[in-house]
N, C-alpha and C positions, 0 to 999 in steps of 0.2 A: 170166220169166226165165233165160236161158241159164248154167247155171255150170259154170266151168271150172277144171279142178284142174292147175298146172304147177309144174316145181321152180323157177324163177325168172321174176320180170319184172322188166326194167330199165325205168326210165325215163331217158328222153337218148339222141338217137342220134348225139352226137358220136364222136371216134374212141375215145373211154375206153368209152364204152356198146358200139359196137359190136364194139370189141377183145376186151370180154368178152362177150359175146355169142357171136362164134366160139370163142374158149376154153372156155367153157358148152357147147356143143351138141358140141364135139368130145369134150369129154371125158363126153358121156353124156347130159347134164342137157335136161330140156323147157324149151325160154326163149320168153318174148315180149317184145318190147321197143316201148315205148311212147314215142313223141316227137309234137311239137308244132310243127306248118312243115314246112319243107323239110329235109332229110336231110342232117345235117352239123354244122349248129349256127351261130352268127354265131362264137363264138370260132372254132372249128377253122377255118374257110371263110374268115375273115380271118386266119389265122396266116401267116407267111411260108413255113410249111414246113419250117422250120429244126430238125434232131434235132442238139440242142448238150448240151452237157453243165454248162451253165452260164455260158459265160464272160461271155453278154451283160450278166450281173447282176452282175459285177465278179470280181474274183480272192478274193475272197472265198467265194464262193458254188461255189465248183470244189472239188470233194470228190471223195477216194480211197476214200468207201464202197463197199462191194464191190458192192450194189445197182444203186447208178448208173455205175459202171465196166461192169457187165457188157451192160450195155445199147445201148452202139453196136454192141454184136457183135452180139445178139441182134436189133435193125434189119437190118444186113446180110446176117445167116442168111437173114433173113425177106425179104429182097428178092433174094436168090439161090435162093429156092423150098427152102432147106433149114431152116428154122425153123420156130415153132410155127406160124405163119400162113404162107400160101404168098402175096406180094407182089411176084412177079413183074412184072405188068401193070401195077404202080404206075407212074406216068410221074414221071422222077425228071430234076427240073430240074438238077441238077449233084451229082456224086459227092464234091464238097467244098464246105469254104468257106474265105474269105481272112482274114486278118488283117493291120491294119498299125497305125501308132500316131500318133496327131497329133504334129505336128512339136516335141518339146521333149523334154529328155532323159530326165525321170521316167516320162514315156509310153512312152518308146522302151525304158527301162528295166523297164518292167513289160509291153512285150509279149515281151521275153524272158525275163522270169520266166513269164510264162503260157507261153511254148514249152515250159519245163522241168517246170510242174507238172502241165499234159495230156503227159506221156511218151507216147511212142508214135503218138499222134495228131496232133502238130503237126510240120513240117518249114520250116525256112529257105529258100527259094527262090533260085535265081538271076537274074540279069536276063533270062536269056534264058526264063525259065519263068514270069514275071510274069504275072496276067493283062492284056488289051489294054486296062482303063482305068489300069494303072499303067506303061506301055511310055512313059512320056513323060519327055523331060529333066527338066522342071520336078520331076517328085517326086525328093525325097531322101530315103531311106529304106528299111525292108527290108519285105516282103510274105513273112508264113508260109501255109502250105496246111492249116486242120485236116481233118482226114481224116472228117469226119463229111457225110451228103447232105443235100440239100435238095429234098425232095418236093412233089408235086403235090396238094394237100390234096384236093380236088377227086375227083381220081382216086384218092387212097388211101381216101377215104369211100366212092366207089363199086366199089371193090376188097373194101373191108371187107363191105360188106352184099351183095356179091354170094351167091348160092346162099341168100338167106336172107330174099327179100323176101315168102316167105309167112310170115313171124311179126315184122314190121317193120309198126309201123300209124301213122296220122296222127291224135292224139286232139282236133285243135285246134277242131274244130268239134263234139265231143263234150261235153255232163258228164258229171264224174265227180269220183268222188272217194275217202280212202282209209280205210278203217274200221280201228280200231286197239281194244286192251283196256287196261285200267290202268296198264298195264306200258310201252306204246308198241308192243308187238307187232302187226303187221299181220295182222289175221285175211281182208281181203277189199279188194278193188277192184272198186269200181262204176262201171260208163262207160253212158253213154246217147247215143244217137241216133236221131233217130224211132222207129221201132217195134223197133229193136234196144236191148237191155237185157241186159248182160252181168255177171256177178260171177266174177269172177276171183280164185283164191284159190292163193296161193303158198307154198313153202316159204321162198324169201328173196325180200326187194324189195332192187333196187339203184337207190339214187341218181345217176346220174352225170347231170344236168340240167345241168350249171354253173349260171349264174344261177339257175334255177330250182329249184335243191334248199334255197334257204331259205322258198321256198312250201311245197312237199314237204312237211317237216320240219315246219312249222307245220299243217300239214294233220293230222298227226298228234300232235296235241298237245305238242310241242317247241316252246316258246317261246323259247327262249335265242337269240341271234344268232351264228350260227356262220360265216358268210359276212364277209369283205371285199372290197371292188372296189380292183381297182389300173388306172383308167381312160388311155388312152393315145390320144395325138392326133399320126396316122399322117397320110403327105403321101401322095400318087399324081404321079407326074410323068411327064408322055406326051411321049414326041418320039421319033421314027424312028431318031435317029442314037445314040442310049444305048444303049452296049455291054453285054452279059450280065455282071453280076456279083452275087454272092451272099456277103455278109461283111459284117464287123464292124470300127470304129475305135477303137482302145481309147485313154481318155482320160485326164486326170492323175489323175484317180479310179479310176485301173484297172479303170472298167468303160466298157461298149459306149457313147461314145457318139455314132454314129451308125449302123446298122446299113440295109444294102440289099438287098433282093431283087429280081429281074426278072420280070416276068410278060406276057405275052401280051392284051389287052382289044382285044377289036372288031377284030385284026388289024394291033395297034398295038404297039410295044415301052412299057411301063409299070415304073417304078422304084416300089417300094414302100418308104418310110424311116421307120424309127424308131430307138429309141435313148435316151439321152439326152432329147434333145431334144425327142421326142416323151411321154415321162414329166412333164416339164416343163413342157409345152405345153398341161395339160388348161385350163387359164383364160383362154386366149388365144384370142380370136375366129379365125375361118379367115383373113383378108388378113394378119393377126399372126404367127400359126402358117407360113404359106406364106415370111414373109419371115424372120423366125427360123429355117427349114430353109434357107433361100435364104442365107444366110450364113453360116452351117455349110459349105454344099457350097462357097462359095467360099472359105473359110479351106482346109478338107481337101482337095478336089479345084477346085484353082482354073483348071487347066488343061483341065477339061472344061466345055464351052459348053453352055448352056443356053437359046438362043437360038432362039426360037418354040416352045420348052415350053410345054407348057398344066399346071396345078397345080391340083391339088384336096384339100381336107384332109378327113379322117373322125375321128368319135372312136369308139373299138373300148373298150367295158368287159368287163374281164377280170376274173375272180372266182376268188378262194382262200379257201382254211380260215382263221377268225381268228385262233385261237390257234397260229399257226404261219409261223414266217417265211421267205417264198418267198425269199431270198439264201441260205439256210441250208438249205432242202429238197433233200435230195439222195434221196428215196423218196416215193412217192404217199402221199397223206393217205387214209386208210380208217378209217374211225369206226364202231363198231355200236352200234345201239341197239336191243335184241331181235333180231330176227331183217332187221333193215334195216341194209343197208348205204351210208352215207354218203361216198361218194367223187368226191376231186378228184386229178387226177394231178397239178399246179401245174407241169408242163411237157410238152409234147407227146413227148418219148424215153421218160416214165412212163411213159405209158399200160399200156405190156407189165406193167408192174411193178404198176400198181393192179389189174390182172386177175389177177397170181399173188397178190396178198395177199388178193383176195376169194376165188380158190379154195381157197386154205390153211387160211382160216378157215371155209369152209360145213365141209371135211371135217375139221377139229376141232370144231366144231360137231356133226357125226354128219348133216350133212345132205349124203345123198349122192341119185344120181336116183331117181327116183321114179315117175313119171309119163310117159305117153308124150306125141310133141310134138304140141300142137295147132296145125292148119293151115287158112289161110283164114277167118278169122274175118269177119264182117262189118262188118267199118271198111275206113275209108280207106288207101290205100297212100299210104307217104310218097314224094316227088318227090325228087331231087335238086338241091341249093342252089346257090348260085353265088355267088363271092366280093363283096365291094359292090364293089370296085373296077371290076369286070364292064359296070357302067352306070353309072359318074360322068363322064363324057365325052360 
């Protein structure tokens, strides 16, 4: 059995695990990232790529917490190549998002309020600057521009993994387990695959595997339920004449009634539709959910023809820490058990905050770089995943 010592082992190859990998290696730590299946993970790859401060969850989710307020600028610096990770090569679907409200006074008032809460990030547009979707005389209302980008999640994952493929491994075909002591301290990770037998010893183990985190903590002997799921029933609409749009419709409950992002699948334009209608549609079958979202679109965007469009729905299971309100979360969730960090970002925008909290705690624990980077283990490499909608039609 080959024994290997590293500073940190990360479980999970979504944006959070990959961002942490980059930050740890930049800080001089030796790292191995273990993932099951295609790199990116279902939750990351099936996100719309929106960087946002919580408006889609409602006005109550907006916060002036310093850590969340700093995130948009941090992402913008990275995309410009001047931040903590160089993301200049990441494809950006849009440099901004748009907000509009359903046609009633309460929703319009909520939109006005939102524009003032997110001070400096939102501007009301003149009709000449409306996105093409709203340049229709049937639209009566206001459109605001939210200065948060929309990224291609696959491109983001690829860029975060670039130059680190020699320490990212797919263990889906392996037998493996985590060994802990009676205080839940990870003492070793054993991996078996064919004739390969590895014993990894790490100063710190980071659990950033999304839905897989619950399985990992159970392996460590922690039987408490630490995770909750929040599934959504999303809809994909394929039609060549759909205009590119990335934005939210604010509803009477002052949260996103409808969220739309635009993508290309097999050379055709596709809308990826979520929002409250997706959250409330988890008990509907596919035909019922398709009809529910058609009804929403007919009410909110009645001038947009969907003639000849094709529809497919998909259920996405999103997971979060159990004892944490998603609506109020203004920072990532990082919980420690001995030398194990249990990590959920709660939002894509907070992945850098998750890494920051983890590195800060490691320094406070006295966990400094100690081991040389181990390269080219006899394990399979991860291939880049794709969004589910790429193969729906």
